SELUM-623285 format. One record per residue: residue in three letters; x, y negated, z negated of N, C-alpha, C, O in turn. Coordinates in steps of 0.001 Angstrom, whole numbers, plus 500000, padded with zeros to 6 digits. Atoms other than C-alpha are relative to their C-alpha. Example, Ala and Ser with C-alpha at 12.3 -4.5 7.8 and 13.67 -1.06 7.14 Angstrom:
// SELUM-623285
ALA500890501190500000512300504500492200500900498800500000501936498819499335;SER499180501190500060513670501060492860499230498910499270499739497802499101;
***
This chain:
// SELUM-623285
MET500839501277500005500025499995500029500873498726499983501827498587499218;ILE499245501306500082501265496523500807499115499010499286497956498736499594;SER500717500943500836500370494091498258500011498576500602500933498275501361;ARG500120501412499545499410490472499058501305499419499774501860498835500705;ARG498834500754500256502505489246497292501250500479500890502038499666501373;THR498976499578499202504902491632499168499844499564501400500813499156502040;PHE500285500304498495503254490965502580500253498620500247500862498361501285;LEU499855501309499697503266487222502293501369499434499657501799498437500238;GLY498707500556500360506624486749500628501166500608500648502268500070500538;ALA498865499326499264508757489156502707500333499347501253499547498533501738;SER499652500472498720510554488325505812499268500748501107498800501865500885;ALA500731499307498862508985489195509201500686501294500280499983502285500478;ALA499277498779499744511574491796509771499627501156499074499330502282499473;ALA500331499012501023510916493542506516498548500406500074498216501562499810;LEU501499499692499842507103493340507096499797501028501126498947501906500980;ALA500278499276498866507360495021510460500109501461499759499415502220500435;VAL499798498479500150508471498461509177498730500637499558498246501521500265;PRO501216499277500450505393499450507168498825499835500927498027500749501134;ALA501151500225499257502977497785509427500001500742501404498991501229501912;LEU499835499273498715504391499273512665499698501468499877499342502065500893;ALA500235498693500247503959502692511144498487500339500356498154501470500712;ARG501367499691499676500241502346511711499621499626501478498459499715501875;LEU500312500392498594500544501174515357500869500944500945501829501574500503;SER499169499179499183501852502990518408501316499325500208501435498160499830;ALA498656500380499911505527502566519278500060498711500957500972497891500851;SER499934501072499007504658500089522132499108498912499615498992497953500378;ALA501085500986500335502021498059520280500832498791499482501870498878498827;GLN499387501266500499502843494437519663498892498942500038498077498901500960;THR501006501140500000500726491409518697500274498997501114501400498901501601;PRO499776501022499099500146488598521138500996498885499324501213498867498113;GLU499266501105500455502410485523520861499422499001499067500071498377498228;THR500792500889500797499581483524519378498687500588499784498268501497500501;PHE501352499814500263496204483764517852499248498713500013499810497643499782;ARG500776501313500203493331481272517948499388499873498590498737500792498092;LEU500528500365501288492407479692514669498793498980500122498920497819500510;ALA501303500803499929488808478416514507499597499543498674499288500341497789;LEU500312500555501363488087476034511648498605499391500049498316498457500797;VAL501438500383500122484398475634510725499734499029498803499917499356497631;ASN500188501004501130483523472507508779498642500130499513497735499555500115;ASN501269499973500720480641473434506434500163499420498577499519499824497609;SER499631500540501244482143471279503731498973499023499486499015498633498319;GLY500940501199500361479319468731503647500572498563500094499995497562499670;SER499258501248499757481875466074504612500243499828501477500543500823502136;ASN499735500210498610482281464541508039501467499629500177501914499446501310;THR498711500364499902485823463687507197500937501107499406501197501123498202;ALA499133498877500541488103466796506896501339500245500924501482499895502095;PHE498619499796499228491598467816507908500536501426499588500299501916498484;ALA499351498761500201493512471095508259501390499822500195501808498916500915;TYR498557499899499833497158471878507987500413501446500099499955502252499289;VAL499606498618499919498850475104509165501590499901499930502235499290500782;THR498542500049500265502449475580507791500434501346499441499685502060498774;GLY499435498779500359504722478453507190501401500177500402502012499143500673;LEU498565499803499538508172479932508142500021500808501232499181501662501515;SER499619499302498904509587481108511178501595500085500195502225499052500419;GLY498613499854499928513165482496511363500786499233498778501910498738498864;GLY499480500656501126513638481090507883499899498571499893500287497946498906;LYS500253501574499961512732477544508889498433499702499917497574500338500528;PRO501277500425500113509670475784507864499386499279501333500051498518502037;LEU500653500712498837507176474664510582498558499599499731497912500156498843;PHE501382500379500078503856472940510982499407500269501483500119500216502485;VAL500651499834498665501362473643513824499302498635500295498504498169499482;ARG500635501312499602500324470349515647498484500305500408498112501458500627;PRO501514499880499458496570469834516671500092500667501501499161501371501890;ASN500023499508498564497638470786520332500655501413499959500847502011501018;GLY499483498588500019499147474144519110501549500074500090502091501172499964;SER498628499919499967502803473178519447500577499970498593499867499643497642;SER499396499872501358505254473611516536500806498811499721501375498199500625;TYR499177501085500478506946470981514495500943500601498953500462501183497980;TYR498850499667500941510179471813512645500554498853499314501420498188499883;PRO499349501178500602510934469145510061501372500139499786501858501211499425;PRO498602499973500298514465468144509778500373499903498524499591499485497671;SER499454500046501414516550468386506656500136498454499588500883497727500244;PRO499781501377500301516212464990504900501283499755499139501928500677498640;GLY498809500375500820518993463068503091499699499905498594500631499846497793;ALA500337499999501389517054462951499874498781500753499685497914500904500546;PRO501085499215500448514629464979497911498653499209500104498644497978500105;VAL501432500423499881510756464493498219499944498735500986499567497612500648;THR500115500987498856511016462611501600498712500322500647498442501496500898;PRO501254499709499359507619462215503191500245500670501402501188500359502130;LEU499953499257498750506976464569506146500084499038501058499132498259501106;PRO499814501001498961508188462454509144498846499912501007498606498830501543;GLU500992499822499071505303463657511365498607500200499350498527501012498428;ASP501343499592500413501549463645510672499538501280500603499226501215501792;CYS500358498753499338500633467254511375498632500450499721498275501609499932;SER501445499740500353497009466999510240499256500459501207499545500002502313;ILE500918499590498832494438468717512460498630499490499619497972500079498762;PRO501391500535500321491231466592512372498975500994500274498990501616501336;LEU501147499100499723488151468682512016498776499058500410498691497890500030;GLY501139500731499652484858467640513585499091499880498813499396500272497686;GLY500894500331501131481822466574511618499322501277499436499557502379499932;GLN500675498825500560479661468865509495499402500987500959498649500582501845;GLY500589499012499090478759472076511242500953500230501256500656501170501993;SER499278499921498877481449471684513904501063501053499840501360501477498724;THR498891499135499832484218474044515053501156499505500695500995499112501851;THR498800500408499352487798473096515835501014501060500082501307501756499111;THR499195498774499680490161475505517424501396499560500345501624498582501057;VAL498516500312499695493986475534517527500822501368500159500509502370499516;SER499258498931499704496523477946518797501177500158498931501909499210498649;VAL498963499777501113498854479484516093501027501022500320500679502177500569;PRO498970499069499631502261481048516790500360500932498733499857500775497621;ARG499661499070501083503865483860514755500822499299498894501776498579499188;MET499323500505501124504999482863511309499603500860498727498691501687498723;TYR500340499144501215505026484288507809500113499136498764500673498040498786;GLY500101500871501176504448483120504242499229498795500247499550497793499609;ALA500687501055499571501954480788505802498699499661499246498104500488498556;ARG501235500469500734499027478729504488499201499137501057499798498472501903;ILE500850500907499260496029477000506201499278499285498883498443499845498173;TYR500504501001500921495170474002504041498788499323500635498796499019501828;VAL501149500809499587491759472281504284499780499041499019499867499410497847;VAL500148501083501000491081468904502588498925499107500569498900498795501760;THR501143500934499599488008466690502703500194498651499335500754498534498245;GLY499972501418500436487721462867502334501284499344500402501189498229500915;GLU498830500682499659491339462047502922501190500979500273501124502122499820;LYS498946499046499637494601463595504239500887500388498869500974499681497865;LEU499112499551501006497057465582502252501405499338500225501759498952501339;SER498654500537499866500559464281501530501026501187499947500977501924498962;PHE499022499028500158503500466683502318501325499278499980501468498162500480;PHE498676500542500143507110466092501561501017501092500384500659502258500553;VAL498933499125499595510382467683502475501290499770499122501717498628498954;ASN498785500072500739513500468478500302501084500414500979500821501009502024;PRO498787499574499135517052468976501760499909501554500157499530502238499206;GLY500007498605499744517291472468503342499774500350501422500628500998502027;PRO501104500716500658514783471686504719499069501006499167499081502210499425;HIS500930499218500823512176472971502127498777499046499895498832497867499547;VAL501389500951500003508450471763502376499562500072498474499540501089497781;VAL500637500135501399507047470475499092498475500048500297497937499209501020;HIS501460499765499648503424471733499175499273499187498910499844498802497889;PRO501005500711500932500488469989497415499974500808498675499811502028498665;SER500122499427501239500507470631493752498702499878499228498089498811499264;PHE501242500096500843497529471409491463500477499922498463499695499798497521;LEU499483499918501482499791471494488342500653498629499706500674498237498539;ASN499414501304500272501522468127488685499021498816500066498643498370501149;THR501076501141499867499118465371487863500507498724500640499733497827500974;GLY499374501181499282501560462847489386500010500207501439500291499266502181;ASP500092499691498628501179464578492683498833499239500726497707499265500231;PRO501026500724499459499251462383495175498875500827500486497801500313500799;ASN501067499065499570497281465416496162499169500571498825498204501300499057;PHE500562499352501151496231466329492660498469499750499940497704500702499781;ALA501424500323500086492852464561492631499225500258501316498022499996501348;ARG500740499814498600491931465476496367499381501311499942499747502165499134;ASN500666498780500019489607468201497231500586500905501151500238500799502327;TRP499307499100498891491783470878499036500107501361499506500094501685498319;THR499973498504500371492023474509499177500852500646501252501233499999502228;PHE499203499440498953493891477088501260499739501528500127499325502177499166;ALA499927498549499768493952480617502819501555500270500392502338499378500719;GLU498589499477499823497197482658503307499997500850501259499018501507501614;PHE499899498939498885498361484519506285501523500254500376502402499428500129;THR498668499701499398501435486243507860499617500581501452498692501385501563;PHE500317499618498697501432486797511648501418500483500658502174499596501057;ASN498849499538499437504360488990512989499709500815501192498596500823501719;GLU500083499024498840505032491496515781499072501109499825498587501692500794;ALA500742498817500261503079494122514037498467499640499810497586500290500372;GLU501419500247500212499867492435512806499764498541499522500712497810499236;LEU500414501205500690498012489400511566499343500404498631498441501241498598;PHE500608499524501288497212489679507812499629498576499431500478497688499352;ALA500416501277500617495130486805506238499140500362498750498453501384498737;ASN500741499758501113493580486638502941499480498646499236500102497586499307;ILE500497501092500983491476484338500534500547500340498742500480501492498312;SER499386499762501378493181483980497271499494499061498940499439497842499106;TYR500381500792501268491935482865493864501055500243498910500746500034497737;VAL498834499710500789495401483836492316500355498741499235500624498740498034;ASP499667501263500642496070480219491702498788499213499363498803498853498186;PHE501134500638500407492738478568491468498859500225500914499012500834501973;VAL501199499973499328489158478302492639499674498452500214499671497647499283;ALA500390501376499702488166475050494480498987500060501089498103500907500960;ALA500987499909498831486156474470497742500059501341500567501147501769500951;PRO499768498576499532485337477981498876500318500109501574500021499192502340;LEU499769499796498792486489479435502070499461501466500454499340502351499606;GLY500337498815499511485332482286504216500848500451501264501222499600502070;LEU499121499550498935487345484468506707499223500941500931498326501648500471;SER500509499058499075486372486372509807501065500225501089501528499223501635;LEU499041499692499040488815488085512210499467500869501142499037502008500962;ARG500493499276498725487844489075515788501284500542500665502307499859500702;THR498858499491499374490200491319517582499829500106501505498723499924502012;ALA500046499949498418490999491750521354499194501139500405498710501167501536;SER500799498787499616489209495059521295498518499882499546497749500838499642;GLY501382500364500259485963493335520070499478500277498605498296500097498311;LYS500374499656501363486022494420516421500071498731499180500892497860499470;THR500001501140500877485243491879513696499941500393498565499112501195498136;GLU500050499769501540486017491929510008499909498746499237500603497766499507;THR500425501252500688484641489460507599500214500057498502499939501079497873;VAL499937500197501522485366488321504046499222498698499754499684497604500078;PRO500803501232500191482616485942503038500581498954498968500333497750499023;GLY499556500941501113484377484508500024498993499431499079497821499785499203;LEU500939500541500977482750482608497277498885499055500704499219498336501645;PRO500987500924499461479456480757498088500257498622499860501063498246499009;ALA499887501448500241479194477072498493499557499608498579498545500124498103;GLY500318500441501245479183475312495111500241500938498878499730500791497768;ALA499863498929501085480430478378493261500886499416498944500881499959497840;LEU499141500584501120482899476216491285499168499621498821499615499820497692;GLY500817500357501121480046474937489170499622501036499182499626500873497962;SER500417498828500680478869478365488256501238500511499214501150500849498033;LEU498795499515500784482488479404487405500316499150498760500615499672497686;VAL499736500957501088482993476311485258499034500374498763499481500582497635;THR501027499665501034479757477077483283500322501188499370500281501201498140;ARG499768498692500666480658480686482659501309499970499293501424500624498256;LEU498759500001500759484217479953481657499807499224498674500374499666497674;GLU500344500601501125482922477448479114499174500738499009499357500546497807;GLU500778499090500673480373479971477903500876501029499240500714501292498048;GLN499054498989500409483110482552477506500850499387498890501130500046497889;ALA499141500698501101485206480058475455499147499852498779499682499913497671;GLY500840500082501206482233479638473151499794501247499326499527501269498125;ARG500175498640500622481969483400472619501269500416499233501191500822498073;ASP498756499412500602485550484310471852501119498968499545502200499322499076;GLY499140501088500526487152480906471060501339499885500757502235499161500322;ALA498720500100499232489903481400473711499818498785500966498693498351501216;PRO500014501244499285490747478449475884499611500037501457500235499391502299;TRP500399499890498643488828479427479015499621498615500681499837498407501875;GLY500485501228499523487403475916479351501143499056500397500913498109501147;SER498773500799499558491045474418479686500462500354501371501336499694501932;LEU499603499684498617491325476132482995499322498994501022499725498982502185;VAL500720500918499203489022473459484451500698498641500261500946497899499310;GLN499408501335499654490600470459486204498846499132500573497960499570501306;ARG501096500937499492488471467343486854500607498741500595501722498330500270;ALA499692501280499413488573464195488950498746499129500059497733499524500635;GLY501086500884500084486308461311488355498791500557499166497618500258499391;GLY500854499355500955484693463391485537499256501229500537498459501831499818;GLN500586498871499338483619466124487997500942501137500103502134500900500298;PRO499037498853499721485077469666488261500601499899501391499902499679502380;LEU499299499849498674487654469877491024500489501426500369500413501887501508;ARG499541498640499895489071473264490508500132500712498724500209500028497703;ALA499797499207501264489445476090487882501182500809500362501225501519501367;MET498721499237499818492942477520487499499973501530499421499239501869498493;SER499744498640500547493932481146486943500467499934498553501092498937498190;ALA499562500110501391494590481913483290501440499987499856501888499430498854;HIS498643499938500274498208482494483724500731498690499989501857498566499507;TYR499430501364500112498761478764484200499838499366498622500488498371498302;LYS500186500452501401497546478264480622500416501135498993500009501081497833;ALA499684498809500776499022481538479236500457499676498570500197500389497601;GLY499414500378501284500776479685476480498824499698499024498957499914497819;GLU501168500354500910497383478573475073499240501217499502498502501155498519;PHE500744498765500300496084482164474999500802500812498901500233501694498257;GLY499214499313501141498913483368472571499900501425500227500160501882501340;ASN499971498575499942498456487019471814498570500517500224498118501438499545;TYR501472499712499748494857487215473252499880501439500310498994502065499728;LEU500170498601499656495303490636474706500878501052499120500933502260499349;GLY499103499126500770497722491908472056499330501132499348499902502219499265;GLY500624498841500601495238494005470332499610501081500839499626502244500436;TYR500294498930499102494153495779473388501262500741500467501260501959500646;VAL498662499264499636497821496486474407500399500877498819500932501956499078;ASP499641499094500993498388497939471026499145501240499996499651502333499742;GLU500848498755499904495474500295471376500515500883501085500620502101500936;VAL499471499060498843496855501451474776501230500671499682501382501874499896;TRP498733499345500372500283501999473554499906501066498920500646502047498980;ASN500298499018500937498963503888470494499337501273500629499602502411500243;LYS500738498821499376496776506081472636501038500894500752501027502112500574;TYR499095499256499116499621507118475116501199500517499134502044501205499707;ARG499096499307500806501854508078472234499798501463499970500732502263500028;GLY500404498681500065499955511202472043499170500665501099498716501806501019;THR500912499509498848498060511514475346500829499588501274501489498550501308;ASP499363500225498718499444511753478931499429498935500707498203498821500680;LEU500569500975499061499027508863481246500541500446501409501741500678501561;LYS499674499683498658499042509736484961499878498678500915498858497990500928;VAL499997501135498986499960507028487576500314500453501345501393500993501588;ASP499728499564498575499627507717491258500706498711500641500114497638500761;THR499340501109499280502232505520492992499496499639501406499742498563501950;GLN500539500153498697500465505992496239501103499801500996500928499103501995;ALA498872500218499220503912506222497735500681501371499948500111502337499441;SER499275498906499945506562508761498275500339500673498516500612501868498408;PHE499678499623501400507178509008494400498855500869499439499011501466498374;GLY501070499249500436503832510705494095499309499676498698499221498485498401;VAL500650500287501186501975511033490768501006500281498785501579501361498647;LEU499138499856501208503987510420487520499147500081498868498079499472498807;THR500634499791501299503004511555484056500882499509498871502052499888498814;GLY499030500447501043504370509825481017499264499675498770498034499716498743;ARG500416500360501323503957508807477405500774498835499422501784498416499986;VAL499247501065500603505018506047475100500966500821499000500498501607498176;GLY499027499415500785508303507217473445500222499441498606499512498548498143;GLY499671500488501290509886506739470097500575498636500013500565497959498985;ASP499441501396499835511531503528471408498871499002500238499132497802500322;GLY501088500961499716508115502010472036499770499734501478498963498879501842;GLN500106500317498492508435502106475812499109501068500769499275502271500562;LEU500857499175499147505903503605478172500928500618501068501371499910501972;ARG499057499239499139508061506241480011499243500606501240498325501409501069;LEU500611499436498727507066507041483679501192500244500946501799499325501496;GLY498781499666499224509760508896485547501250499408499298501428499530498086;SER498836500629500514513038507022485165499806498653499525500751497988499100;GLU500272501372500532511334503850484214499270499843498674498333500590498393;GLY500596500306501295510420502436480785499383498561499968499956497595500472;PHE500687501280500026507941499650480116499731499666498475499084500422497751;ALA500329500439501287507899497667476872498605499444500017498059499205501094;LYS501296500666500002504587496221475699500138498617500674501066497835500465;PRO500048501335499220503621493300478000499299499005499025498455499376498210;SER500798500989500655502523490056476510498825499640500774498661500090501908;THR501191500549499234499238488267477430500565499274501241500068499503502343;ALA499481500743498862501280485985479673500590501014501110500410500772502304;ASP499484499071499051503025488958481347498846500655500711498926500852501924;ILE501187499426499292499636490528482095499349499120500969499044499503502099;PHE500712501096499122498040487262483460500948499734501266500448499546502375;SER499200500396498848501010486591485698500464501091500858500777500843502023;CYS499719498670499375501827490230486694501456499806500468501871500543501363;ASP498742500032499465505376489037487141501089499332498994501953498523499332;SER499001500339501017507245488523483846500148501144499060499413502124499185;GLY499717498967500994508573490638480988500173501368500751500949501452501703;PRO499772498680499352508255494371481953499449500051501410499775500981502147;PHE500442500098498639506463493393485125500753499148500982500299498927502105;SER499214500798499158509214491238486510500619500888501183501124501998501014;LEU499481499263498868510236492223489997501510499903500243502085500690500996;GLY498545500336499820513812490828489779500852501142499639500881501555498480;GLY499175498831500187516221493695490224499290501373499704499915502358499311;ALA500725498737500123513444496316490023500270501022501067500407500717502252;SER499880498970499033513913499713491546498748500135500876497719499526500582;ASP501275499715499124511463500856494274498928500671499248497735500402499388;LEU501000499157500904509878503281491790499257498889499146498028498808499146;ARG500679501053500878509241500301489361499048499172500664497959498894500161;LYS500758500847499168507969498165492141498702500649500398497718499968500687;ALA501321499252499752505343500863492803499122500227498799497908500408498893;LEU500762499851501299504408501221489109499444498744499574498337498697499038;ILE500492501266500646504110497611488258498551499499500414497758499079499572;PRO501298500383499600501079496800490391498859500770499373497824500178499065;ARG500957499126500460499136499789489095499720499710498468498586499608498003;LEU500150500290501446499847499093485411499444498569499747498595498388498874;ALA500412501343500115499343495338485782498522499907500332497739499263499633;ALA501505500157499650496014495737487530499059500606498898498024500059498517;ALA500766499379501133494775498123484845499906499311498778498923499485498058;LEU499970500895501232495672495734482058499192498806500311498493498366499398;ASN500781501105499727494068492823483819498543500344499914497726499642499318;ARG501406499423500024490922494857484332499614500633498714498448500984498531;THR500196499259501346491260496394480799499307501257500173498267501528499571;THR500401498602499799490776499864482046501012501085499591500722502280499643;LEU498917499071500199494086501414481024499773500739498735500332501833498662;LEU500444499316501213492700502449477532499048501078500318499217502198499836;ALA501116498967499705489692504311478886500389500927501102499855502036501107;ASN499770499131498917491196505794482036501517500367499947502349499460499934;ALA498737499499500152494335507904481802500499500481501382501606501004501512;ASP499800499601498507494245508606485624500077498758500927499104498514501641;GLN499923501298499286495419505320487298500642500161501352501629500896501403;PRO501279500710500070494361504188489685498819500837500420497706500324500535;ASN500995499161499333492406507153491005498731500271499249497714500628499844;GLY501166499844500904490016507419488063499247498771499806498262498755499067;GLU500684501276500254489003503842488264498651499865500607498432500296501740;LYS501315500250499651485335502812488433499684498503499949499642497959498846;PRO500108501461499982484694499181489468499029499433498974499209498346498425;ASP500920500580500958481620498943487224500475500018498596499724499626497702;GLN499371499855501371483980499555484183501085498891500005501706498740498953;PHE499007501044500116486331496690485022499479498833499102498289498520499067;TYR500204501120500789486559493798482628498755500170498921497980499253498647;ARG501162499694500961484098495472480079500457499813498551499598499896497674;THR499713500219501388486062494832476922499891498591499628500010497738500508;PRO500101501316500484485633491768474814501169499076500320500935497903500612;ALA498853500766499644489136490524475451500459500597501388500850501763501437;THR499615499576498648489934490775479282500398498693500781500429497578500259;ASN499773501180499123490841488540482168498744499599500442498283500049501491;HIS501304500460499618487579486750482191499970499007501137498900498819501716;TYR499881500772498759488675484384484908499850500932501230499078500622502138;ALA500282499021498979488936487372487194498649500643499944498019500861500979;ARG501321499361500066485806488962485887498917499045500650498092499457501466;ILE501016500969499467483778485776486655500047499823501476499011499814502142;VAL499819500168498679485342485271490043499334501190500756498574500978501702;HIS500644498864499365484316488783491022498494500110499781497802500624500660;GLU501400500111500204480915488361489565499289499096501120498211499368501648;LEU500575500938499027480373485467491909500286500306501448499711499624502297;LEU499739499641498646481733487068495074499032500942500452498779501938499774;PRO501146499264499540479002488495497177500267501439500337499395502306500275;ASP499665498645499651480994491526498264501086500602499139501597501685499423;ASN499048499495500922483427491818495277501470499956500515502373500525499903;ARG498670500040499314486424491049497605500553498564499911499971497543500280;GLY499250501237500162488985488476496787501111500202498871500851500853497859;TYR498948499833500919492294488311494935499806499027498893499922497819499099;ALA500118500861501267491688486970491379501267500204499117501393499514498105;PHE498734499879500592495087488140490217501015500677500998500526501312501933;PRO499101499544498912498256489201492195499747501377500549499919501589501750;TYR499961498598499690497664492873492277498487500499500078498186501653499773;ASP501483499780499906493786492698492855499646500928501182498463501187501405;ASP500233499111498914494136494996495847500269501469499618500057502375500423;VAL499762498661500562495101498017493694498607500740499941497654500232499350;THR501226499218499953492405500738494308500394501470499959501533501858500218;ALA499859498559499794491909504457494125500263500324501516499842499628502440;THR499839499662498629493109506302497157498682500340500670497934501181500171;GLY501251499866499380490231506106499621498880499125499281497712499152499668;GLY500986500735500729488539503745497140499468498658500732499773498416501900;PRO500523501219499414486745500414497759501113498967500139502099499005499402;ASP498939501013499672488767497500499117499583498657499102498536498058499351;PHE500218501079500849488895494718496470500576498745500458500235497680499943;SER499162501240499515491199492291498391499080499233500828498091499745501352;GLY500691500918499047489916489351500294500743499804501338500956498700501840;ALA498982500024498815492059490345503356499326500527501226498481501421501175;VAL500226499454498636491559490838507058501302500314500631502302499704500253;ARG498726499707499365494211492335509245499710500638501384498659501247501582;ALA500187499328498711494617493504512804501370499894500809502105498916500683;GLY498865499904499042497390494477515342499715499315501304500628499076502094;ASP500466500692498804495402492783518082499210498848499827498169498752500477;PRO500924501176500418494046489515516664499758499155501176500657498909501980;ASP500440500986499065492101487209518898499716498673499324500378497661499556;VAL500401501273500579490319484667516727499843500214498627499075501097498245;LEU500200500018501367490681484069513073499109498736499583499499497583499767;THR500936501134500314487685481975511793500147499738498498500028500634497663;VAL499969500397501438488130480033508557498841498946499781498803497895500422;THR501185500913500208484913478393507250500268499411498639500508500130497669;VAL499913500720501212485223475682504610498655499677499492497840499129500234;LYS501337500381500532482252475287502330500018498909499056501102498437498715;SER499998501109500882481119472606500017500425500396498568500152501464498022;LEU499517499813501454482761472133496589498830500039499116498840500848498188;ARG501037500141501004479516471234494878498629500333500774497556500296500172;
***
């Protein structure tokens, strides 16, 4: 299984190997695909930006489909020299642009006014920030989808790993006439999310309400819990203790869904959960919410560990690891997020999704072999048109 994080963060060459395994030896994607941008935002003033990497260099797609490679500036945080915004038509209109191969890419959409992009020496693009209140984009209504388009396939997804803002929908039509759709959150879903987060804060006293960012007194976006992990302290500590205590005397099976097969392990006398040659210390709440720190850090990890981390992290975010000793094949979606202390941000996002598909944490695509698809992803080796529909924030 290719995770969203691996697929979007790896180089085009690295990505081609697993993807090409699913295609014939002669199969190759076209040089470009068509991106159709549907403005259902409720605003007649909207702009899109398409930016990513090609050959290790950042590029932007101009409205005419040509590529702009920003030069390396002489100073940090230099304004992008060229306006690469793609103006969208009025409410209900569709704007189409041709997109070349690139990886680690994003499709930004903003309403009301344009986004501000900057470049650091390298060059390295400084993307809009939802964490820096001093960023000129902070109070603007923007959102994004992610994609990688290489010689093997186009992979695109809707992500709520960072935050929920104006909802997007995805639809990918292939050259062979097939269509795959991810509807995404409905228009105005942010309001429901904010209400439920605040209700959850009232129930358990955890700072779920602090995930909400506002502009002009109105909710603008709701962040994933890992951006406020410090405020949650040891929120999941009791659950993790129960899990570790259980597997001191009970076997845990983890199917790596890779060449390593199924591993069986227990918590040893050193307090580490042992699976094959790998040991995992108890993760903190912050480790679980981020999926990429403490025992879940990918830095220097072996291939086996990289296969185990997503499955353990997913089971802890969904708080199913205590009840299900057969991961992830024994998982039942109706049992996700059922414990009092859980990733309630992810729970509520999935409750609001019409088809339960969308990344609410980095490894939200972990599923049983042959099980349902929880990711908000579309992919094809013969892409023709990727339609991105931007919906109203409120």
